[in-house]
N, C-alpha and C positions, 0 to 999 in steps of 0.2 A: 347194313343198317336197315331195319324194317321201316315201312312207311309211317307207322305210328311214332317210332323214334325220331324220324326226320321231321315230322309235324311238330312233335314236342320241342325239338331243338330250335326250330324256326320261331315257335311261339316265345320261347324263353329269350332268344336274342332280340325279338321285337320289344319285349318288355325291358330288356337291358338297355337298348337305345333310348326308350322312352324315359327310363329312370335317370340315365345320364343327363339327358337334356333338361329334365325337370329339377334334378337334385344337385348336380355337381356345380360348385361355385368356385370362383377364384379364392384362394386361401385368404383369410382375413378374420376379423373379429366375428362377423356374421356367421361364417362357416363353423366357428367353434360353438356358437350358441345353439345349434341343432345338429342332430345326426341324421344320417340317411334313413329314411323310413324303411322299416323291414316289412317286406311284403310276404304273402303266403308262400310257404315253401312246399313245392309239389313237383312231382313227376321225375326229377332228374336222377333218382337213385340208380336206375339201370343204365343211364347214359353218361354218368360223370366221368368214368375212365376214358371214354371216347372223346368227350369234350376237351378234357385236359390235354390229351395227346394231340388233337387237331388244332386247337385254338388256344395254345398255352398263354399267350400274352393277354388277349382281350378277355378270355374266359376267366383267367386268374384275377384280373382286375375287378371283374363283375362279382366273382365269388368273394373277394375281399370285402366288397361293399355290402353284400347280402348275407355273409356268413354270420352265424350266431355268436361267435366269439370275438368279433372285431370291435375295438374301441379306438378312437382317435388319440394320438399322442398328445402330451401336455403342451399348451401354448400359453401366451400371455393372457392372464385372466381379465375378463371384462366385469366390472363391478355389478352391472345390472343383470347379468346372466345367472341362471340357475344351473347347478351342477347336473351332469347326466346321471340318470339312475344307476345305482351300483348293482351289478349283476350278482345273483346268488352264487355262493361258493367262492373259495379263494381264487384270486387271479394274480398273475405277475404283472406289475405295471409296465406299460410300454415306454421304453427310454425316450427322453426328449432329444431333439436334434442337438448335435454338438455345437457349441459356441466358442468363439475365440476368447482368449483370456481377458481381453479388454472390454468385452460386452457386458452390459449391465445385467443384473439378476432379473429374470422375468417378473414383470409387475412393478419394477422400480422406475419411477419417472426420471427422465433426463432433465437435470436442473441447469443446463447450459443456456445462458442468456447473453446475447451480444450487447454491445454498448448501447446501440439504438433501442433494443428491446427493453433493457433495464431503464433507460431514461423515459421510455413511454409508459412504463408500468407504475401503478400505485403501490407503494411499498410501506412497510412498517419497520422503523429502525429501533435498535435498542436505545434507551433513554440517554440523552446527553448529560454530562455532568451538571451538578447544581449551578444555578445562576442563569443569566440571560442566554438563551439558546435558540435553536431552530426546531421546527415541528418534527415529530417522529411518526405520527400515525396517519395513514392514508394520504401520503404526500408523494410527489414526484421528485426524484433526484435531478439536479440541474447539470447540464454539460458546461456551464459557465460559472466562473468564480465571481459571484455577485453577493452583495450584502444580504444576510438573512436567509440564505438558501442552503440546502444540502448539496454540496458540490462533489461530483464524481471525479476523483483525482486519478485513480488507476483501477485496472480490472484484470483478473486472471481466472483460469478455470482449472478444475481438477476434482478427483474423487476424494473429498476431504472427510467424509463420514464413513468410508469403507463399505458402502452398499453396492458398489459396482457401477454406479452411474455418476456422471460428472455434475459438479455443482459450480456455482459462480461466486467468486470472492471479490469484494469491492473495497477500495479505500475511499472513504467519504469524509468530507470536512464540513463542519458547520461554519460557513464563512461569516466572520464578524470582523469588520475593519480589515486590517492586514493579516489577521490570524484567525483564531477560532479553534475549538477542540476538534479532534480527528478520531476516527475509529475504523477498523477493518471488520467488515461484516460478511458472513457467508449466507448465500441465498440458495434455495432449492425450489422445485416446482411441486405444487400441490396436485391433488387428484383432478381438479378442474383446469389444470394447465397454467395457473397463475403463479406469480412470484410469491414465495413463502420464505420468511426469515428463519434460517437455521440457528444462527447465534452470532454473538460478538467474538471476534478472535482476540483483539487487543485494542486499547484506547489510550489516548494521551491523558496525562494527569497534571495537576497543578505543580507537582514536584518534577518527577522525571519518569518516563520520557515525556517531553513537551511537544515532540513533533514525530510524524511518521512520514518517511520519505518514499518508500517503495514496498511492493509485495511480490511474492513469487510462490506459486504452488508447484511442488516437486512431485515426482512420480509416486512416492509412497503416501501421498496425501498430506504431507506436512506443509503448513502455510508459513512461509518465511517472510518476516516483516523487518524492514530496515528502520530502526528507531533512532531518534536523536535526543540528546539530553536537554538542549535548549532550543526554544522556538525562535525562528528568525523574526526580525522586526525590532523597532526601537534602537536602531544602530547596530543590531547584531545580524551579521550575514549568515545565511544558511550553511555556507562552507565551513564555518567555525564550530558547528555543532559536532560533538563527538558521536559517531555513528556506530551502531551495532546491528548485526543480523541475528534475530531471535526466531526460533521455530516453535510452532504451536500445532497440537494434534487434538482431534475430536475424541473425547472419552467421557463416558457416563453423562452424556447430554450437555457437555460444555467443552470449550477449548481450554487447554492447559499448556503451559510452556514446557517443551521437551528438549530444547537445545539452545545454545548461545548463552551469553552472559545474562545475569539476573540483576546487575546493578552497574552503575557508572563510576569510574574512578575520576580523579581530578582532570578537568578539561585543560589540555595544553594550550588552548587558545584564550583562556581566561588569564589576563595579565594583572599584575599588581605592581605598578611603579609609583614612586613618590618623588616629590621635588621639594627642596628647601632653598632659601636664598637669603643673603645678607643685604644690608642697605647699600644703595649706590650714593656715594658721597662725591659730589662734583666740586672740585676746587678750581680756582681761577689761575690760569696760566699767564705767562708774561705777555702774550699777544691778546689777552682779554677773553679768550675762549675758556671753557670749563671742561675738565676731564675727570674721569673717575673709573674705578674698577668695582664690579659686583661679582661675588662668588656664588655660583649656582651648583647645587649637588643633586644628582639624579640617581636613585637606587632601585634595583629590581628586588622586590619583596615577594615575588610570586614563586610558583613551584616549577616553572619552566623558563627557558630563555626567551627573550623578546627579540624578534628579528631586526627591528628598527625602532628608533625613538625620535620623536619630533618635539623640540623645545620652542615654545612660542613666548615671545617677550613683547608685551603690549605697551612699550614705552612711547611717549609722544613723538611725533615726527621730527621734532627738533633735536632729539637725542639719537645720535648716529652710532653705528658700530665702528669702533676704532680698529687699529691694526692688530693689536696683541690679544691673544686669548681665543681667537675664533678659528684657529687652524683645524680643529677637529670637526668644525661645522661645514656642511655642504650647502651651497646655494644661499649665502647670506647677502641680501641687498643692503646697501648703505642708506637708502633714503625712503624705505617703505615701512609703514606702520601696519601691522606689527612686524617685528623681525623674527624670522623662523630659522632655527638652527637644526639641520638634519644630522642625526647621529646613527652610527651603525649598531650592530648587535650588542645587547646587554645581557650578560650571563646571569644565572640565578645567584642572588646575593651580591652581585657586583655593583660598584658605584662609579659614576663619572663625576669628576670635579672640573668645573669650568671657571676660570678667572677671566671674566669678560670686561674688556676696556670699552668705554663710551666717551664721546665728546659732544659738546654743545658749542656751536659757533658764537662768536662775540655778538652781542646784541639780541640773541634769541632767548626767549623766556620759556619756562617749562609749562605753565598753565595748570599743572597738577603736581602733587608731590607723591603720587602712588602709581604703580604700574603692575598689571597682572603678569604673572609668570606661570605658564601652564605646560605640563608635559603630557604627551600622548603616546601610548604604545602602538606600534604598527606591525602588520604582518609582512611577509616577504614581498607582497605586491603593493605595499604602501597604503593599504586600507587600515583604518583605525580599529584597534581591538577594544572590546569592552573591558573595563577595569573593575575588579571586584570591590575596590574602595576608591570611589571618585573623590572623596573628601581631601585626600592628600595629593591630588593631581594639580591643584591650583592654589597658589599663594600670592601674596602681594609684596612687592618690593618698594621700600621707601626711597625716595630721591631727595637728598639733602644737599643744600649748598654748604660747602665747607669754607 
């Protein structure tokens, strides 16, 4: 190697080190916004073969930075940056680094928000149904079930819009008294990193569904929501609602149902029992007491069996349950007003007839000539079931001296 070649090589490596120190940055958005400055190309034509042979690693790295055909591979775009000038003549694009199948598409923001992040954010909710409701614009969702707030009931995450990035799906209730309307809402992240509303998945209605119990985002992006036909409250327990899992997918800018039932059938927990009664005629016995028999009929008019039935007789305390006619009843006290007769299962269309004997001791007077007779359908745990027709659950029995 001549002295001139040695001198030229030393000069080029001095410039290489200076370039590396000034220009090489840790990969990131800033590195993408500018390319390495191309300096004057000179002198290495005669020594290129020797340089590549002697200093393959370092010289190749430097040549890659200074070469006229180099362009950086594609990375996540930065909105404020300007694209690098396009070189003249056709070029083959440099392939981007391979990504895993679960990685979001470059440029797509990750819309995953934790519970605490969502509670701390100002959000906009789809409008609640007509009538008295909670605010929807620029409000914070509450972590507590309090009157007049948008309460965060449940939360899940998944890629619901198919863009390769995860979104946040929330079950929210407008808390009003012991109930209030509910909706499942999908949230994404905007370019500023804030919570942006993607859309409503499903909401409760005046008719059905009246309640939303749970949500689940599955791997294919389907949002599964457990809906209930009747809202709890007013004597109706949540366990009595007929529940269904329905699936929803994002399509053409909105969520549509893609799986599960689309309507509710008859609710097996809705009972329809009725009671009728005859008069209680009290006749005087030889010892001066009065006795009589009243006939009570209980019928199941509903579409399903009733696990248990409770018969309540509001007779005055002086009217006692006698021996006969009470064999089918459980837990009948003799001296407590009202008298309650517990009965077992009542099949669809079945009727129970009870001929109940009563007596009044000598010297006792009734004080009234009417008594309430009421029937209540119960579930297997002894809780009162709502009845679709309460009007025939209560009648009055006349008490007559014979």
